[in-house]
N, C-alpha and C positions, 0 to 999 in steps of 0.2 A: 767334608777339605773345604777351608776359605778361596773365598776365588779373587786373582789376582783381576784390575780390569783397566785398559789404559782411554785414557782421555784424548778419543778424536783428534780434537780441534790443536790442543799445546802437547802431548804426547807424555802426561803422567799420567801414574799405576796408584794406584789405591789398592788395597785389601778389605777384602768386604766379606764380613767372620757372618758367612749361613750358614755352619753350623746351631751356632749359639745367639741369633739376632735380640736383639735387646728392643723391647716393651715402652713404652712409654712408663709404666710404672718401676725403672730398672736405672731413672736416670733419680740425679739425685737435684730435690726443689732447689730455686731459688729466694732469700727470706729478702722483697724491696721492702728499705726499712726508713724510707731517703722521709723527708721533710719540707713539709711545702712551704714554710716562712720566709718570710721575705723574697718571695720567689721573682727576681730581675724578669724573670719569659709573662707573669701574672697580670689578667688587664687589672685597669690602674696602677702601675708601677711604670708603666714604656719611661721615664724620670733614668729610672734604674741602666737601663740599657744605652748605648751607641743609636745616634739619631736613627732615624728610620732611612734602608737604603728604596725599598716601595714596600706595598702595602695593600688588601684588599679590605678596605671595610666601606660604613656605615655612607649616601652620599650626603653633603655638607658637614662632616668631621674634619681635621687636616689633621697631621704631621704631628709623630707622636706623643697622641693621646687616645682616649678611648676610641670606639665605637668601632675595633680592627674585627673580622673576621683570622686570617691571614698578616703574617707581617715579619719583614726581613729584615737582622740588621746585619754589620758589619761583628763579630764575633771579638770581646772583651780584649780573650787575646790567642792571636791569631798564628799560625803555623807560620805565615808568609805576610810579606808586607805587600796592599799594594804600591806604593809611592817609590819610586827610583827605574833605575834601571839594572838590566838585567846579569851587565859587565860580566860574564861568561873569560875565563880566565886559565891558565894550564900552571901545576906549580910542578916540577917535573914532573912525574911521570901521573899525576891528581891533578882532576878538572874540577871547576870551584864554578857560583856566581855567588851572585847574590839575589839572597831568601824573597825575591818580587814575585807575588803576585794576590790569591784574593782568596779574601776568607769569611764565606758571611753563614747568617745562622738561621732558618727560617724556622721560626715562632708555629706551629704545624696551627696551633688554636688557644682561645679566649683560655679554654677552662686545664685548670691544674691538674685535675683528673680523670681529665677523659683520652684512656688510648685510640688511636684512630681506628680500632675496630667499632668503638663509643659514638664514632662521628655515624652523618650521616654522610648517604652518597654523594649530596652537593657540594659539601664540607672538604671532603678527602679532594672531589675536582678543585676544586679555590688547591690547593696546598699542589698536587700537578702539574694546573697550571700559572703556579706559582715557581714553580720546580724550572719549566719551559721558558716560562720570561726573563728569571735571570739570566740562566741561560744563555740566549740567545744577547740578550746583552753584557756579557761579557766576552764576548767571543768576538764583540766588533772589537779589542785592546786586543794587536798585532801582538800583543809582545806575550799571551799565553795562548797555547797548544792544545789545551786539555780540560775539559773543564766534570767534575766527577761530584756528583753528586750522595748521599750516601744517609745510612742513619742508625746510628748507635741503641740502642733501647735496653735500659737496663744498666746495673754497677760492672755484671763483670761483661759485657761489650762494650763498654770504657765511655760509658756515659756520665757525664760530670754532673748534671740535672736530672728532677723526672718530671719535669714539667717537658712537653711531648712536642719535640725539635729534629728538625734534617740539617747533613750543613752542605753548602755549595763552597767547593776548592777551585779555582782555575791555577794552573801549573804553565809555567811557562817551557814543559815539554813532557812528551809522551811517556808516563809508570810504563817499568817491566812488563805490570805483568798483563798491563793493554795492548802493550804493543805482544809480548809474546802468542796473546790472544787472536792480532791481527794479521801479526806472520801464519799464525799456524789456519787460519780460514782462508787467509787470502793462497796457502799456499793449496791447501782447497780444494779451491775455485778454478788454481790455475791446471790441476790434474785433473778436475773433472767436471769444470766446466759450469758446474752447481754453486752455490750457498750451501756450505756444510750446515749451520741455520736450519737448515727450511729445508736439508732435510734428513736433521732429527724430529721435527715438527713429523714429514711422512712417517719414519719413523715408530714416532710414541705414541701420533693415530693408527698405525698400524696393529703394534702390537698393543695397544689400551693394559699395560700393566701397571703405569708408572702416572698414571693419569688423574688428578685432584677435581680439577673442574677445567670446563674450559666453556668460555660464549662464542660471539661472532665472530671477536676479532683478538680471542686472546689464550692460547695456551697455557696451563701450569700441570707444574707436574717435577716427579723427583726425579734430577738425570740420573743416569743409567749409572755415571763414574761421577759417584756422590760424593767430597768428600769428606760431608762432620752428617750422623745420625741427623735423618730429618730434614735434609737441603734441598728446599723449593726451589724450583728455575719460574720462571714468568717469562713469556713468549709471545713478540707478537703474529699473527696469523700469516700477513701483509708485510714482505721487506721492505725493511724500512734503516738503515743504518745509522742511525740521527734520533736519538730521543727527544729533542727537543721538534725535533720534526712530526711527530704525530699530532696526526687528524686531529682536532676539535670530536666528529663525532665518534673515537674510539674510547677518549679520556672518560667519559659517565661508566664506558662500558671496561675498563681498568679500573675504578675508582672502583667498583662493587668489587669488582676481583683480591683487591686487596683488602678489604672492610670480612670480604667472607674466608677468607684465610689465614688474618690472623685472629679473628673468633674461632675458625677450627682447631690454630693452636693455645688457645689458650682454654678450650676444655679439653682437649687430650696432654698440657703439664699447670694451669693454670697461669700467671703473673710470671713470664717468663723468658726472658733478654736476648736477644738476638741482633745480628745486623744486618739492613738492605743495601744494596750494590748497587747504584742505575746501571751498568756496564754499555758507553754510546763509544760512537767511533767519531775520533777528531777531528772537529769541523776548517780541516787544510784545504776548503774547494779540490781535492779527490775525490773523486766517490771510492766507494768502497763496497764493491759490486758483490764481495762472499760475504760483507758481514754485517752482521745482523744484532740491532741492538736489544737487549732485554735486562732483566731483575734478576736479580740470586739475592735470594732470604736464609741466612741463615742462623737457626738459634742456636745459642749458645749451651748446652748440653753435654759436653766433651772438652777437655782439656789438652791441648796443641805439646807435644814431652819429645822429650827428646830423638824423640825413635824418628819422630815428623820430623826436627828440623836438620836430625844427622843426614834422610835419605832423600829429603823429598817428599817421602811415601806417606800417603793417607792412614791410620787405621779404622776401618767406619763398620760402627760394632752392628748397626742396625740396615740390610741392605733397604736399595729404596723404591723394591718392589712390594714390599714389607710395611716402612712407613706410608709409602702412598696409598693404604690399605687401609691404617690407624684416621689417616689425614683424609679419606674421603667418608670415610662412612663418619664423622665424628658428628 
């Protein structure tokens, strides 16, 4: 019989197929057929992008020229525009505002065909450093209330360009999904006077069924209430609501885990599409005692269909205990 599992943070239910769990070979492989010709993100094509905002580059090199290791540019087709006022207003029962925000692209490497798992650990550290620096800079703009960092990799994950990149969007409001997580974590804290994410860490360490990787500062595991097959979370062991406040000494440990995790996925599934999202507390000056930043990694192995859209439930074909076993041993 399948299991119903309830997410202790926001109350979402999932249906877990424990009778006939799917293994890595049961999922269809996606073809990645992109071409690298005339890629605007490639080394030497700096003039093909909007002027860079920030970069980590070799000493003596100038902006918008070669010599960079990580480069940040405005999205050429931004979801939100940085110029203007928010101008919130009501139209009858409806609310609206101008589409104000920031939309930046982090070009993660000069090399078109180097995925993150193929980069050296210091190169991934540079990417994490840029994510933090851009977050700290954008939050200075009082119009913005939330900074979202995410990566779409592969066609079915929504990536329109093959060259390795991630994105940063600054929003004038806190998104609904983030609010639900914040409110759920705060309710748990008010009731138990403990952070739910810290409790999740303790539970995972106690049971050890779903842990994939671990080091001094981070735990990598398949969450008990996974929404997707082979979903993975990366959680810092020290309580910290804000990703951009990550201590410098923790950055190399996070970089090595990202590299190792993606290597494991590639061994199991080949060139797989995925999304990952950094969940962090809004930097509004209010301490979030019950919140804990983390990364949610979601491989694109299945599609969300009518039942999921209609109910808000997810059907998961591989229980996290089994998924973690495959990943840990890959």
